[in-house]
C-alpha positions as CSV (number, residue, x, y, z in Angstrom):
1,S,0.0,0.0,0.0
2,R,1.0,3.6,-0.6
3,E,0.6,6.0,2.3
4,N,0.2,9.8,1.7
5,A,-0.3,11.5,5.0
6,R,-2.1,14.8,5.1
7,S,-2.8,16.7,8.4
8,W,-6.3,17.4,9.3
9,P,-7.2,20.2,11.8
10,D,-7.7,17.6,14.6
11,G,-4.5,15.8,13.7
12,I,-6.2,12.8,12.0
13,K,-4.1,11.3,9.2
14,W,-5.6,10.6,5.8
15,V,-4.3,7.3,4.3
16,E,-4.6,6.6,0.5
17,Y,-4.3,3.1,-1.0
18,N,-3.9,2.0,-4.5
19,K,-7.1,-0.1,-4.2
20,S,-10.4,1.1,-2.9
21,S,-10.9,0.1,0.7
22,S,-13.3,0.6,3.6
23,R,-12.8,4.0,5.2
24,V,-12.3,3.2,8.9
25,G,-11.2,5.4,11.7
26,R,-12.2,8.4,13.8
27,G,-12.2,10.6,10.8
28,Y,-15.2,8.8,9.3
29,Q,-17.3,8.3,12.4
30,V,-20.1,10.5,13.7
31,S,-19.1,12.5,16.8
32,I,-20.9,10.9,19.7
33,S,-21.2,14.2,21.4
34,K,-23.4,15.5,18.6
35,L,-25.7,12.4,18.5
36,P,-29.2,13.0,19.8
37,K,-30.7,10.8,22.5
38,S,-32.4,7.6,21.4
39,G,-35.8,8.1,19.9
40,S,-37.2,10.6,17.4
41,F,-37.5,14.1,18.6
42,V,-37.0,17.7,17.8
43,P,-34.0,19.0,19.8
44,S,-34.3,22.3,21.7
45,E,-30.8,23.1,20.4
46,E,-29.4,22.9,16.9
47,L,-25.9,22.7,15.4
48,R,-24.9,25.6,13.2
49,D,-22.7,25.2,10.1
50,D,-19.8,26.6,12.0
51,G,-20.1,23.9,14.6
52,E,-21.5,26.1,17.4
53,I,-24.6,24.9,19.2
54,C,-27.4,27.4,19.6
55,C,-31.0,27.4,20.8
56,R,-33.6,26.7,18.1
57,A,-35.9,29.7,17.6
58,G,-39.3,29.3,19.3
59,C,-38.3,26.1,21.0
60,K,-39.1,25.2,24.6
61,D,-36.3,24.4,27.0
62,E,-37.1,20.6,26.8
63,D,-36.9,18.5,23.7
64,E,-40.2,18.1,22.0
65,A,-41.6,14.9,20.5
66,D,-41.6,14.7,16.7
67,Y,-44.0,11.8,16.4
68,D,-47.3,10.6,17.7
69,M,-46.7,8.3,20.7
70,M,-48.9,5.3,20.6
71,W,-47.7,3.4,23.7
72,N,-46.4,4.5,27.0
73,P,-45.2,1.5,29.1
74,A,-45.2,3.5,32.4
75,M,-48.8,4.6,31.8
76,A,-49.8,1.1,30.8
77,E,-48.4,-0.4,34.0
78,K,-50.1,2.4,36.1
79,A,-53.4,1.4,34.4
80,V,-52.8,-2.2,35.3
81,R,-52.3,-1.3,38.9
82,R,-55.6,0.5,39.0
83,G,-57.3,-2.6,37.7
84,E,-57.4,-2.1,33.9
85,N,-57.0,-5.4,32.0
86,V,-54.8,-3.7,29.4
87,Y,-52.9,-6.7,28.1
88,D,-55.9,-9.0,28.1
89,F,-57.7,-6.5,25.9
90,I,-54.7,-6.5,23.4
91,D,-54.6,-10.3,23.4
92,S,-58.3,-10.4,22.6
93,L,-57.9,-8.5,19.4
94,A,-57.3,-10.0,16.0
95,T,-53.9,-9.5,14.4
96,H,-55.2,-6.8,12.0
97,Q,-56.8,-4.9,14.9
98,K,-53.9,-4.8,17.4
99,T,-52.3,-1.6,16.1
100,I,-55.5,0.4,16.2
101,G,-56.4,-1.2,19.6
102,I,-53.1,-0.2,21.1
103,L,-53.6,3.4,19.8
104,A,-57.1,3.5,21.1
105,L,-55.8,2.4,24.6
106,H,-53.2,5.2,24.5
107,N,-55.7,7.8,23.4
108,T,-58.1,6.9,26.3
109,N,-55.5,7.0,29.0
110,Y,-55.3,3.2,29.0
111,C,-59.0,2.8,29.8
112,V,-60.1,-0.5,28.4
113,S,-63.8,0.4,28.3
114,G,-63.0,3.5,26.3
115,A,-60.8,1.7,23.9
116,S,-63.5,-1.0,23.5
117,T,-66.0,1.7,22.6
118,I,-63.7,3.1,19.9
119,M,-63.1,-0.4,18.4
120,D,-66.8,-1.1,18.4
121,S,-67.5,2.1,16.5
122,L,-64.9,1.3,13.9
123,K,-66.4,-2.2,13.3
124,A,-69.9,-0.6,13.0
125,D,-68.9,2.0,10.4
126,P,-69.2,0.5,6.9
127,D,-67.1,3.3,5.4
128,I,-64.0,2.4,7.6
129,E,-61.9,-0.5,6.5
130,V,-59.2,-1.7,8.8
131,K,-56.1,-2.9,6.9
132,G,-56.0,-6.7,7.0
133,Q,-59.6,-7.0,7.9
134,P,-60.8,-10.5,6.9
135,L,-63.1,-10.8,3.9
136,T,-66.7,-11.9,4.3
137,K,-67.7,-15.3,3.2
138,E,-69.3,-13.9,0.1
139,Q,-66.2,-11.8,-0.7
140,A,-63.9,-14.8,-0.2
141,E,-66.0,-16.9,-2.6
142,K,-66.0,-14.1,-5.2
143,F,-62.2,-13.6,-4.7
144,A,-61.6,-17.3,-5.5
145,S,-63.7,-17.1,-8.6
146,C,-62.1,-14.0,-10.1
147,I,-58.4,-14.3,-9.1
148,G,-57.7,-16.6,-12.0
149,E,-60.0,-14.7,-14.4
150,C,-58.2,-11.4,-13.6
151,Q,-54.7,-13.1,-14.0
152,K,-53.7,-12.0,-10.4
153,D,-54.4,-8.4,-11.3
154,F,-55.2,-7.4,-7.7
155,T,-56.5,-4.0,-8.6
156,A,-59.1,-5.6,-10.7
157,V,-59.8,-8.3,-8.1
158,A,-60.3,-5.6,-5.4
159,G,-62.7,-3.7,-7.6
160,K,-64.8,-6.8,-8.2
161,I,-65.1,-7.8,-4.5
162,G,-65.5,-4.2,-3.3
163,T,-62.5,-3.9,-1.1
164,S,-59.0,-2.3,-1.1
165,V,-56.0,-3.7,-2.9
166,S,-54.2,-4.1,0.5
167,T,-57.0,-6.2,1.9
168,A,-57.1,-8.3,-1.3
169,L,-53.4,-8.9,-1.1
170,V,-53.6,-9.8,2.6
171,H,-56.3,-12.3,1.9
172,Y,-54.3,-13.8,-1.0
173,Y,-51.2,-14.4,1.1
174,R,-52.8,-15.2,4.4
175,V,-55.8,-17.3,3.3
176,Y,-56.0,-18.1,-0.4
177,K,-52.6,-19.6,-0.7
178,Q,-53.5,-22.2,1.9
179,T,-56.6,-23.4,0.0
180,E,-56.9,-26.2,-2.6
181,G,-57.5,-23.6,-5.3
182,Y,-54.0,-22.1,-5.2
183,P,-52.1,-24.9,-7.0
184,S,-54.7,-24.8,-9.7
185,L,-54.2,-21.0,-10.0
186,K,-50.4,-21.4,-10.4
187,R,-50.9,-23.9,-13.2
188,N,-53.5,-21.8,-15.0
189,V,-52.1,-18.2,-14.7
190,K,-50.3,-17.6,-17.9
191,R,-46.9,-16.0,-17.9
192,N,-46.5,-13.6,-20.8
193,A,-43.2,-13.4,-22.6
194,D,-40.9,-10.5,-21.7
195,E,-39.5,-10.2,-25.2
196,C,-41.0,-9.6,-28.6
197,G,-42.1,-12.7,-30.6
198,V,-40.8,-11.0,-33.8
199,C,-37.5,-9.3,-33.0
200,G,-36.6,-10.9,-29.7
201,D,-36.0,-7.6,-27.9
202,G,-37.7,-6.4,-24.7
203,G,-39.3,-3.1,-24.0
204,D,-42.9,-1.9,-24.2
205,L,-44.9,-4.9,-25.5
206,I,-48.5,-5.7,-26.2
207,C,-49.6,-9.1,-24.8
208,C,-51.9,-11.5,-26.5
209,D,-55.0,-12.1,-24.4
210,R,-55.2,-15.8,-25.6
211,C,-51.6,-17.0,-25.5
212,T,-48.4,-16.0,-23.8
213,E,-46.8,-14.2,-26.8
214,A,-46.0,-10.5,-26.6
215,F,-44.9,-8.0,-29.4
216,H,-43.7,-4.5,-30.1
217,L,-46.5,-2.5,-31.7
218,C,-44.2,-1.7,-34.6
219,C,-43.3,-5.3,-35.2
220,L,-46.9,-6.4,-35.8
221,E,-48.2,-6.9,-39.4
222,P,-49.7,-4.4,-39.9
223,P,-48.1,-2.2,-37.2
224,L,-50.3,-0.6,-34.6
225,D,-50.0,3.0,-33.5
226,A,-51.5,2.4,-30.0
227,V,-52.7,-0.5,-27.8
228,P,-56.3,-1.3,-28.8
229,E,-59.1,-1.3,-26.3
230,G,-60.5,-4.6,-25.1
231,D,-59.1,-8.0,-25.8
232,W,-56.3,-8.3,-28.4
233,H,-55.1,-11.5,-30.1
234,C,-51.9,-12.1,-32.0
235,L,-52.0,-13.2,-35.6
236,Y,-51.5,-16.9,-34.8
237,C,-54.4,-16.9,-32.3
238,T,-56.6,-14.9,-34.7
239,R,-56.0,-17.5,-37.5
240,L,-56.6,-20.4,-35.1
241,M,-59.9,-19.0,-33.9
242,E,-60.9,-18.3,-37.6
243,S,-60.1,-21.8,-38.6
244,K,-62.2,-23.2,-35.7
245,E,-65.2,-21.0,-36.8
246,E,-64.9,-22.3,-40.3
247,R,-65.3,-25.8,-39.1
């Protein structure tokens, strides 16, 4: 290795090597004295460009929280001591409800009855959908019937069953993949080619709605200026369907 020492203001040496290497040493470390305390907060003091620490304008003497606290262990334990079944309440919630339930507890000063009232109001409101909320039996049956039809287009699936894409995805991974219909879906969902069936290059391709072939618009015969609306079939599939009709 070749060493070329240059003095820095604080006496740290710079070492250069022929090959790139990890930069290790005090010169590349964050000064511990300038690190904030653990947790996210807005400090009452800020570091100026010249390295001097000054009081932030309009800031209180104490550091202020820069996030919405959703759980306070000390308050939770205090509530338990006064007879609140805080942890039993959390255990009674379904997985997709726990985050909202914990926040409800915190916002009601860890009063279980108050948090229960909030959870009941959310369940009763048809316009509120909790992420991860299980599908109804009717929605689950509709999901199973259209997941293959939509070729795993979860935006389309969510629209058909009347729920969010997030909820449809959660149902797919948490529930549907464990059912007998999943292996059949994997066999039947077609995988479109990622290269043009004419020139062999990738890029923006139009996919045949009957087979797995894909093409550049300009490689088609005749070429297309834009992707047509509705189903589109390649020349091979079009001829195949026409021959079946003639029979």
